[in-house]
SEPAZA-999533 format. One record per residue (C-alpha): residue in three letters; residue number from 0; x, y, z. Coordinates in Angstrom, 2 decimals, m for minus. Each point is the difference from the previous one (the first is absolute). Layout:
N
   rest    nr      east     north        up
    Ala   NUM         X         Y         Z
...
This chain:
160
   rest    nr      east     north        up
    Met     0     73.23     89.97    195.25
    Asn     1      3.12     m1.56     m1.56
    Glu     2     m0.67     m3.31      1.75
    Ile     3     m3.58     m0.13     m1.33
    Ile     4      1.15      0.68     m3.58
    Gln     5      2.77     m2.59      0.38
    Asp     6     m2.55     m2.55      1.26
    Ile     7     m2.37      0.68     m2.93
    Tyr     8      2.92     m0.26     m2.41
    Asn     9      1.13     m3.32      1.49
    Lys    10     m3.53     m1.41     m0.16
    Thr    11     m0.52      1.00     m3.64
    Ile    12      3.42     m0.37     m1.66
    Asp    13     m0.61     m3.65     m0.91
    Asn    14     m3.40      0.63     m1.61
    Val    15      0.57     m0.68     m3.70
    Asn    16     m3.66      0.06     m1.05
    Gly    17     m0.87      2.09     m3.02
    Asn    18      1.95      0.95     m3.07
    Val    19      1.55      3.06     m1.54
    Ala    20     m2.16      1.66     m2.65
    Asn    21      0.73     m1.87     m3.21
    Tyr    22     m2.39      1.81     m2.35
    Ile    23      2.66      2.71     m0.40
    Pro    24      3.36     m1.52     m1.01
    Glu    25      2.11      2.62      1.79
    Leu    26     m1.84     m0.69      3.28
    Ala    27      0.28     m3.76     m0.53
    Ser    28      3.78      0.35      0.22
    Val    29     m0.09      1.28      3.59
    Asp    30      1.65     m2.28      2.58
    Pro    31     m2.92     m1.56      1.94
    Asn    32      2.24     m0.56      3.04
    Gln    33      0.30      3.71      0.75
    Phe    34     m1.85      0.85      3.19
    Ala    35     m0.05      2.97      2.32
    Ile    36     m2.14      1.70      2.58
    Ser    37      0.15      3.72      0.63
    Phe    38     m2.14      1.63      2.62
    Cys    39     m0.39      3.63      0.97
    Gly    40     m1.77      0.65      3.29
    Val    41     m2.21      2.99      0.67
    Asp    42      2.89      1.39      2.05
    Gly    43      2.25     m0.04     m3.09
    Arg    44      2.20     m2.90      1.07
    Val    45      0.91     m2.23     m2.93
    Cys    46      0.88     m3.70      0.09
    Asn    47      1.40     m1.80     m3.04
    Ile    48      0.94     m3.64     m0.35
    Gly    49      0.88     m2.22     m2.95
    Asp    50      0.59      1.20     m3.55
    Phe    51     m1.23      3.53      0.70
    Asn    52      2.82      1.65     m1.95
    Thr    53     m1.05     m1.70     m3.23
    Phe    54     m1.89      2.22     m2.41
    Phe    55     m3.34     m1.34     m1.16
    Cys    56     m2.81      1.07     m2.26
    Leu    57     m2.93      1.42      1.99
    Gln    58     m2.69     m1.17     m2.42
    Ser    59     m3.23     m0.29      2.03
    Cys    60      1.73      1.15      3.19
    Ser    61     m0.36      3.48     m1.51
    Lys    62     m3.81     m0.13      0.12
    Pro    63     m0.47      0.96      3.67
    Leu    64      2.68      2.68     m0.32
    Ser    65     m1.68      1.61     m3.01
    Tyr    66     m3.35     m0.29      1.76
    Cys    67      1.42      1.99      2.93
    Leu    68      1.26      2.68     m2.37
    Ala    69     m3.33      0.18     m1.84
    Arg    70     m1.88      0.28      3.32
    Ser    71      2.27      2.84      1.10
    Leu    72     m0.75      1.86     m3.26
    Asn    73     m3.68     m0.81     m0.44
    Ser    74     m2.50     m0.53      2.81
    Lys    75     m2.51     m1.46     m2.49
    Val    76      2.07     m3.03     m1.04
    His    77     m2.80     m2.36      0.92
    Ser    78     m2.39      1.64     m2.41
    His    79      2.29     m1.53     m2.67
    Val    80      1.03     m3.31      1.57
    Gly    81     m1.66     m2.24      2.57
    Tyr    82      1.43     m1.30      3.25
    Glu    83     m1.42     m3.50      0.32
    Pro    84      1.69     m3.30     m0.92
    Ser    85     m0.93     m1.29     m3.42
    Gly    86      0.53     m3.73      0.48
    Arg    87      1.60      0.05     m3.46
    Lys    88      3.56     m0.34     m1.27
    Phe    89      2.18      3.10      0.29
    Asn    90     m0.04      0.46     m3.77
    Ala    91     m3.72     m0.56     m0.63
    His    92     m1.54      2.97     m1.78
    Val    93     m3.37      0.04      1.73
    Leu    94     m1.95      2.76      1.68
    Asn    95     m2.15      0.04      3.12
    Asp    96     m3.76      0.63      0.02
    Asn    97      0.68      3.75     m0.10
    Gly    98      2.09     m0.28     m3.18
    Leu    99      3.29      0.58      1.85
    Pro   100      3.10     m2.15      0.38
    His   101     m0.47     m1.99      3.21
    Asn   102      2.98      1.46      1.87
    Pro   103      3.38      1.72     m0.50
    Leu   104      1.98     m3.22      0.44
    Ile   105     m1.18     m1.81     m3.11
    Asn   106      1.32      1.05     m3.39
    Ala   107     m3.17      1.77     m1.17
    Gly   108     m0.07      1.99      3.25
    Ala   109      3.72      0.76     m0.16
    Ile   110     m0.42      1.34     m3.53
    Met   111     m2.81      2.24      1.23
    Ile   112      2.14      1.15      2.94
    Ala   113      2.86      0.85     m2.37
    Ser   114     m2.37      2.11     m2.08
    Leu   115     m0.85      2.07      3.11
    Ile   116      3.61      0.97      0.75
    Tyr   117      0.59      3.45     m1.48
    Pro   118     m2.32     m0.65     m2.96
    Asp   119      0.61      3.44     m1.52
    Lys   120      3.78     m0.37     m0.17
    Glu   121      2.09     m1.41     m2.82
    Pro   122      0.79     m3.74      0.29
    Ser   123      3.67      0.67      0.78
    Ala   124     m0.95      2.35      2.86
    Arg   125     m2.48     m2.57      1.35
    Phe   126      2.65     m2.73     m0.11
    Ser   127      2.47      2.31      1.74
    Ala   128     m2.54      0.88      2.72
    Ile   129     m0.69     m3.66      0.75
    Lys   130      3.70     m0.85     m0.02
    Thr   131      0.71      2.91      2.37
    Phe   132     m2.78     m1.17      2.32
    Tyr   133      1.52     m3.51      0.11
    Glu   134      3.45      1.50      0.62
    Asp   135     m1.36      2.07      2.86
    Leu   136     m1.56     m3.12      1.53
    Ser   137      3.25     m1.94     m0.33
    Gly   138      2.11      2.84      1.40
    Asn   139      2.56     m0.47     m2.76
    Thr   140     m0.12      1.23     m3.60
    Asn   141      2.59     m2.62     m1.01
    Leu   142     m2.33     m2.90      0.84
    Ile   143     m2.82      0.76     m2.42
    Gly   144      0.54     m0.38     m3.72
    Phe   145     m1.54     m1.14     m3.23
    Asp   146      1.02     m3.28     m1.59
    Asn   147     m0.36      0.33     m3.75
    Thr   148      0.79     m3.71     m0.52
    Val   149     m2.99     m1.03      2.12
    Phe   150     m2.16      2.63     m1.71
    Leu   151      0.91     m1.27     m3.47
    Ser   152     m0.51     m3.63      1.02
    Glu   153     m3.38      0.78      1.52
    Ser   154     m1.23      2.19     m2.85
    His   155      1.08     m2.56     m2.60
    His   156     m1.96     m2.76      1.73
    Ala   157     m3.01      2.06      1.05
    Asp   158     m3.29     m1.42     m1.16
    Arg   159     m2.25      2.92      0.90
């Protein structure tokens, strides 16, 4: 497995297409040359290569994780959010023909998913539950945190 990950890394390390998110100043300051691949096999073996020890902001990477948590808590998730591609930008606020966000991986769907995670609990308890779930997935409580600087930068420049 290590050789396959190494080969993928070597084939992709020189790809400099794309840009860091610049609509949030704090994210725009991230070094675009950082690159890592981490892979966990179904047998639990982990391979890491590159800048894998560098902390980063999950942003949209959190969407599938929160979706998994919501599905484990609520078997009727898809009565609140669709599961088909939208063909729209990730931040488009549009609904499907059934009046639902298209899927959990666009912002409207992710907001709906967040609302389904312990909806009867206080916001601090809901935040703590999600953070604990992410910590459990990572296997290390010291890896998952909250970056207030990114939060303030994002909330200051939010347009919705």
